[in-house]
RODO-2510 file (C-alpha; in nm, 4 decimals, decimal comma):
residues 289
     n   res          X          Y          Z
     1     m    -0,5468    -2,8867     2,7602
     2     a    -0,2253    -2,9359     2,5978
     3     v     0,0905    -3,0260     2,8022
     4     g     0,4518    -2,9551     2,7353
     5     e     0,7742    -3,1021     2,8930
     6     a     1,1395    -3,0045     2,8599
     7     v     1,4778    -3,0529     3,0500
     8     a     1,7646    -2,8122     3,0616
     9     y     2,1093    -2,8871     3,2026
    10     g     2,3193    -2,7147     3,4702
    11     a     2,6179    -2,4801     3,4365
    12     i     2,9065    -2,3516     3,6537
    13     t     3,1059    -2,0281     3,6282
    14     v     3,4184    -2,0109     3,4192
    15     v     3,4331    -1,6192     3,4414
    16     n     3,2014    -1,4230     3,6447
    17     a     3,0010    -1,1457     3,4523
    18     l     2,8576    -0,9629     3,7484
    19     a     3,1314    -0,6818     3,7568
    20     t     3,1949    -0,6433     3,3813
    21     g     2,8889    -0,7802     3,1900
    22     r     3,1350    -1,0361     3,0068
    23     g     3,1487    -1,3893     3,1244
    24     a     3,1868    -1,7515     3,0472
    25     a     3,0272    -2,0793     3,1789
    26     l     3,0468    -2,4496     3,1511
    27     g     2,7668    -2,6902     3,1079
    28     v     2,7335    -2,9701     3,3612
    29     k     2,5115    -3,2859     3,3966
    30     l     2,2761    -3,1507     3,6559
    31     w     1,9268    -3,0867     3,5340
    32     t     1,5944    -2,9104     3,5800
    33     r     1,2735    -3,0587     3,4161
    34     a     0,9673    -2,8569     3,3602
    35     r     0,6022    -2,9578     3,2883
    36     v     0,3641    -2,6887     3,1688
    37     r    -0,0066    -2,7532     3,1217
    38     l    -0,2020    -2,4915     2,9490
    39     t    -0,5362    -2,3750     3,1171
    40     d    -0,8424    -2,1764     3,0182
    41     k    -0,7567    -1,9054     3,2779
    42     p    -0,6001    -1,6365     3,0561
    43     g    -0,2949    -1,4661     3,1982
    44     i    -0,2895    -1,6683     3,5315
    45     v     0,0005    -1,8869     3,5795
    46     e     0,0217    -2,1116     3,8952
    47     g     0,2639    -2,3887     3,9764
    48     a     0,5003    -2,5656     4,2137
    49     i     0,8721    -2,6061     4,2527
    50     l     0,8632    -2,9740     4,3469
    51     s     1,2220    -2,9999     4,4589
    52     d     1,1977    -2,6805     4,6926
    53     p     0,8473    -2,5795     4,7585
    54     r     0,9367    -2,2822     4,9682
    55     e     1,1198    -2,1056     4,6905
    56     d     0,9546    -1,8171     4,5058
    57     k     0,7691    -1,9067     4,1863
    58     t     0,7774    -1,5718     4,0164
    59     l     1,0331    -1,6694     3,7580
    60     m     0,8416    -1,9708     3,6278
    61     k     0,5319    -1,7425     3,5901
    62     k     0,7169    -1,4743     3,4092
    63     c     0,8717    -1,7251     3,1611
    64     v     0,5231    -1,8667     3,0745
    65     l     0,3916    -1,5150     3,0196
    66     r     0,6857    -1,4050     2,8033
    67     v     0,6101    -1,7003     2,5730
    68     l     0,2376    -1,6570     2,5620
    69     k     0,2951    -1,2847     2,4872
    70     r     0,5407    -1,3778     2,2083
    71     f     0,2536    -1,5458     2,0221
    72     g    -0,0371    -1,3031     2,1252
    73     l    -0,1893    -1,5768     2,3438
    74     e    -0,1675    -1,4230     2,6885
    75     k    -0,5538    -1,3577     2,6682
    76     i    -0,6338    -1,6914     2,5732
    77     y    -0,4323    -1,9136     2,7962
    78     g    -0,2950    -1,9494     3,1465
    79     a    -0,0887    -2,2277     3,2771
    80     y     0,0133    -2,4690     3,5567
    81     v     0,3777    -2,5307     3,5918
    82     e     0,5667    -2,7868     3,7711
    83     t     0,9627    -2,7884     3,7917
    84     e     1,1971    -3,0519     3,9561
    85     s     1,5534    -3,0246     3,9822
    86     n     1,8771    -3,1658     4,1312
    87     i     2,0435    -2,8117     4,1315
    88     p     2,0548    -2,6369     4,4735
    89     i     1,8905    -2,3055     4,4579
    90     a     2,0803    -1,9828     4,5483
    91     k     2,4274    -2,1515     4,5589
    92     g     2,5857    -1,9917     4,2559
    93     l     2,4837    -2,3123     4,0477
    94     k     2,2739    -2,1243     3,7779
    95     s     1,9488    -2,2597     3,9109
    96     s     1,7422    -1,9519     3,7804
    97     s     1,9001    -1,9704     3,4253
    98     v     1,8368    -2,3432     3,4042
    99     a     1,4822    -2,3141     3,5246
   100     s     1,4039    -2,0393     3,2695
   101     n     1,5350    -2,2532     2,9875
   102     a     1,3319    -2,5543     3,0929
   103     v     1,0009    -2,3540     3,1417
   104     v     1,0349    -2,1528     2,8206
   105     l     1,1103    -2,4843     2,6198
   106     a     0,8250    -2,6710     2,7994
   107     t     0,5728    -2,3739     2,7158
   108     l     0,6782    -2,3942     2,3591
   109     n     0,6264    -2,7657     2,3593
   110     a     0,2737    -2,7232     2,5023
   111     l     0,1943    -2,4759     2,2270
   112     d     0,3520    -2,6877     1,9689
   113     e     0,5725    -2,3993     1,8575
   114     r     0,9482    -2,3676     1,7832
   115     l     1,1728    -2,0755     1,7827
   116     p     1,5466    -2,0010     1,7090
   117     d     1,7835    -2,0736     1,9968
   118     m     1,8713    -1,7105     2,0548
   119     e     1,5176    -1,6041     2,0742
   120     i     1,4494    -1,8935     2,3422
   121     l     1,7389    -1,7593     2,5300
   122     r     1,6204    -1,3944     2,5020
   123     l     1,2726    -1,4991     2,6483
   124     g     1,4430    -1,6612     2,9374
   125     v     1,6672    -1,3695     3,0119
   126     e     1,3815    -1,1182     2,9823
   127     a     1,1754    -1,3304     3,2093
   128     s     1,4696    -1,3341     3,4646
   129     f     1,4867    -0,9471     3,4572
   130     d     1,0975    -0,9476     3,4910
   131     a     1,1469    -1,1701     3,8055
   132     g     1,4440    -0,9635     3,9382
   133     v     1,6561    -1,2715     3,9702
   134     t     1,9489    -1,1463     3,7579
   135     v     2,1815    -0,8459     3,7441
   136     t     2,3476    -0,8909     3,4048
   137     g     2,0921    -1,1080     3,2184
   138     a     2,3086    -1,4002     3,2838
   139     l     2,3419    -1,4917     2,9034
   140     d     2,6673    -1,6742     3,0010
   141     d     2,4861    -1,9099     3,2337
   142     a     2,1754    -1,9478     3,0230
   143     s     2,3614    -2,0195     2,7039
   144     a     2,5909    -2,2787     2,8678
   145     s     2,2861    -2,4457     3,0149
   146     y     2,0845    -2,4413     2,6924
   147     l     2,3647    -2,5228     2,4388
   148     g     2,6023    -2,7241     2,6533
   149     g     2,9878    -2,7016     2,6504
   150     i     3,1553    -2,3649     2,7282
   151     t     3,0070    -2,0334     2,6114
   152     v     3,1860    -1,7119     2,6196
   153     t     2,9382    -1,4089     2,6186
   154     d     2,8814    -1,0372     2,6087
   155     n     2,5802    -1,0177     2,8292
   156     r     2,5172    -0,6609     2,7803
   157     a     2,5141    -0,6811     2,4017
   158     f     2,3467    -1,0246     2,4201
   159     k     2,5971    -1,1863     2,2114
   160     i     2,7532    -1,5375     2,2308
   161     l     3,1153    -1,4694     2,1315
   162     k     3,2305    -1,8212     2,1199
   163     r     3,1162    -2,1796     2,2038
   164     f     3,3275    -2,4979     2,2238
   165     e     3,2885    -2,8444     2,3639
   166     v     3,5040    -3,0078     2,6377
   167     d     3,6358    -3,3436     2,7005
   168     e     3,3429    -3,5471     2,8345
   169     r     3,5806    -3,7620     3,0498
   170     l     3,6036    -3,4696     3,2819
   171     k     3,4152    -3,4866     3,6024
   172     v     3,2806    -3,2087     3,8259
   173     i     3,2920    -3,1891     4,2007
   174     i     3,0836    -2,9159     4,3617
   175     s     3,1102    -2,8410     4,7318
   176     v     2,7791    -2,6803     4,8477
   177     p     2,7516    -2,5127     5,1714
   178     e     2,4331    -2,5140     5,3776
   179     f     2,3630    -2,1385     5,3510
   180     k     2,2186    -1,9554     5,0325
   181     r     2,3174    -1,6362     4,8651
   182     y     2,0875    -1,4688     4,6211
   183     t     2,2374    -1,2850     4,3304
   184     t     2,0532    -0,9707     4,3664
   185     k     2,1537    -0,9436     4,7322
   186     i     2,5281    -0,9255     4,6400
   187     d     2,7312    -0,6003     4,7032
   188     l     2,9149    -0,5785     4,3793
   189     s     3,1549    -0,3021     4,4847
   190     r     3,4471    -0,5115     4,5833
   191     l     3,4070    -0,7359     4,2815
   192     k     3,4056    -0,4232     4,0618
   193     l     3,7496    -0,3268     4,2112
   194     m     3,8821    -0,6523     4,0579
   195     a     3,7421    -0,5835     3,7126
   196     d     4,0854    -0,5799     3,5448
   197     g     4,1621    -0,9300     3,6849
   198     l     3,8111    -1,0505     3,5536
   199     d     3,8949    -0,8953     3,2115
   200     s     4,2106    -1,0998     3,2031
   201     a     4,0232    -1,4176     3,2889
   202     f     3,7710    -1,3346     3,0101
   203     r     4,0422    -1,2993     2,7476
   204     e     4,1824    -1,6390     2,8685
   205     a     3,8488    -1,7877     2,8004
   206     l     3,7837    -1,6213     2,4737
   207     e     4,1186    -1,7706     2,3535
   208     g     4,0028    -2,1143     2,4583
   209     r     4,2210    -2,1406     2,7726
   210     w     3,9209    -2,2012     3,0023
   211     q     4,1192    -2,3689     3,2771
   212     t     4,3335    -2,0803     3,3258
   213     a     4,0318    -1,8455     3,2985
   214     m     3,8368    -2,0529     3,5680
   215     k     4,1508    -2,0575     3,8128
   216     l     4,2050    -1,6807     3,7779
   217     n     3,8334    -1,6034     3,8113
   218     g     3,7984    -1,8321     4,1156
   219     v     4,0678    -1,6741     4,3223
   220     v     3,9597    -1,3178     4,2294
   221     c     3,6078    -1,3639     4,2960
   222     a     3,6417    -1,5761     4,6211
   223     s     3,8736    -1,3191     4,7699
   224     a     3,6435    -1,0232     4,6697
   225     l     3,3275    -1,1846     4,7950
   226     g     3,4831    -1,2994     5,1189
   227     y     3,5263    -1,6741     5,0739
   228     r     3,8339    -1,8810     5,1639
   229     v     4,0637    -1,9502     4,8660
   230     e     4,2392    -2,2497     5,0268
   231     p     3,9894    -2,5067     4,8901
   232     i     4,0519    -2,3928     4,5428
   233     f     4,4261    -2,4310     4,5839
   234     k     4,3937    -2,7577     4,7486
   235     a     4,1989    -2,9016     4,4687
   236     l     4,4500    -2,7788     4,2127
   237     e     4,7233    -2,9404     4,4248
   238     l     4,5442    -3,2862     4,4277
   239     g     4,5075    -3,2810     4,0427
   240     a     4,2155    -3,0717     3,9339
   241     v     4,2679    -2,8998     3,5927
   242     a     4,0575    -2,6169     3,7135
   243     s     3,8840    -2,4997     4,0150
   244     g     3,6977    -2,1905     4,1352
   245     l     3,3843    -2,0226     4,2905
   246     s     3,0790    -2,0680     4,0944
   247     g     2,8785    -1,7494     4,0501
   248     k     2,8450    -1,5384     4,3491
   249     g     2,8960    -1,8511     4,5582
   250     p     2,8812    -2,0107     4,8039
   251     a     2,9553    -2,3203     4,5958
   252     i     3,2897    -2,3943     4,4566
   253     a     3,3771    -2,6370     4,1798
   254     a     3,6683    -2,8435     4,0701
   255     i     3,7156    -3,0072     3,7171
   256     a     3,9365    -3,3128     3,7225
   257     y     3,9744    -3,6569     3,5654
   258     e     3,8454    -3,9452     3,7615
   259     d     4,1706    -4,0456     3,9058
   260     a     4,1884    -3,7284     4,1059
   261     i     3,8269    -3,7207     4,2140
   262     p     3,8575    -3,9311     4,5351
   263     r     4,1446    -3,7176     4,6714
   264     i     3,9595    -3,3875     4,6183
   265     i     3,6228    -3,5268     4,7811
   266     e     3,8178    -3,6526     5,0766
   267     v     3,9686    -3,3171     5,1491
   268     w     3,6510    -3,1112     5,0703
   269     k     3,4529    -3,3171     5,3105
   270     s     3,5938    -3,1000     5,5768
   271     l     3,4265    -2,8029     5,4457
   272     g     3,0823    -2,9197     5,5565
   273     g     2,7649    -2,8990     5,3528
   274     t     2,7160    -3,1423     5,0745
   275     i     2,9326    -3,2530     4,7762
   276     i     2,7960    -3,3133     4,4372
   277     k     2,9695    -3,5215     4,1850
   278     t     2,8694    -3,4821     3,8165
   279     s     3,0357    -3,4532     3,4799
   280     v     3,0707    -3,1930     3,2104
   281     n     2,7852    -3,1620     2,9634
   282     n     2,7780    -3,0858     2,5925
   283     e     2,4285    -3,1794     2,5285
   284     k     2,1491    -2,9129     2,4362
   285     a     1,8462    -2,8538     2,6339
   286     h     1,5463    -3,0049     2,4725
   287     m     1,1673    -3,0855     2,4782
   288     l     1,0526    -3,4276     2,6253
   289     r     0,7158    -3,4639     2,4425
***
């Protein structure tokens, strides 16, 4: 049976959409690859998450089924799916949005079909709702992963309000604690108390001042969700152009030019966990076959 492959890239938060439904995200050069092999078991989707086999596979199954249903093929095909990724799961680093993009694209590749970008994104968002891994639909995260660059979105209206590219010389440092935190397990009450602050950050992003937006969002969200803000300020003191909590955490990110990176890494080593170094990404997700 036919096989399809695709890759989608990672993203980090510029403005968190959990409290207001409006957000912004920045593409980064982390990745998830998906391979989809169609089978003659109608409606049955099996698979493996090669990089984290213990994680739940519901999302990948829902993505394939959404695509098959779109073409009226759910009673003809099933699929076997494999994903591999260097994005830690449940750390606030958009692993679910990236995976949905990769699996939807790989399924389309296997079917030898093409769809408009917004329809591809919608299929992934709908699958994320089906799988129960999102609160807002995460169009901000999904669109930054799929399109690259920075996207500013109204998730509830399913609209990309603005997209722009960023200086590719910028590097990204991410501090990733050992523990996981799933989006659907977050108590949003305290974050909603800070909705005015998040709205201010959103307006900054919409005007293109994404560094200001990320800093403001980072301090607001870290405080509301019970994380230390000191590592964010320390990164800024050491030369980062922006820093903040990514998603619901626990990961924090700093954006800086190369000369500031060693200083930030040295200080952040004391936080424990692991440190990921990557770069910003303006490249679009794409099929591989």
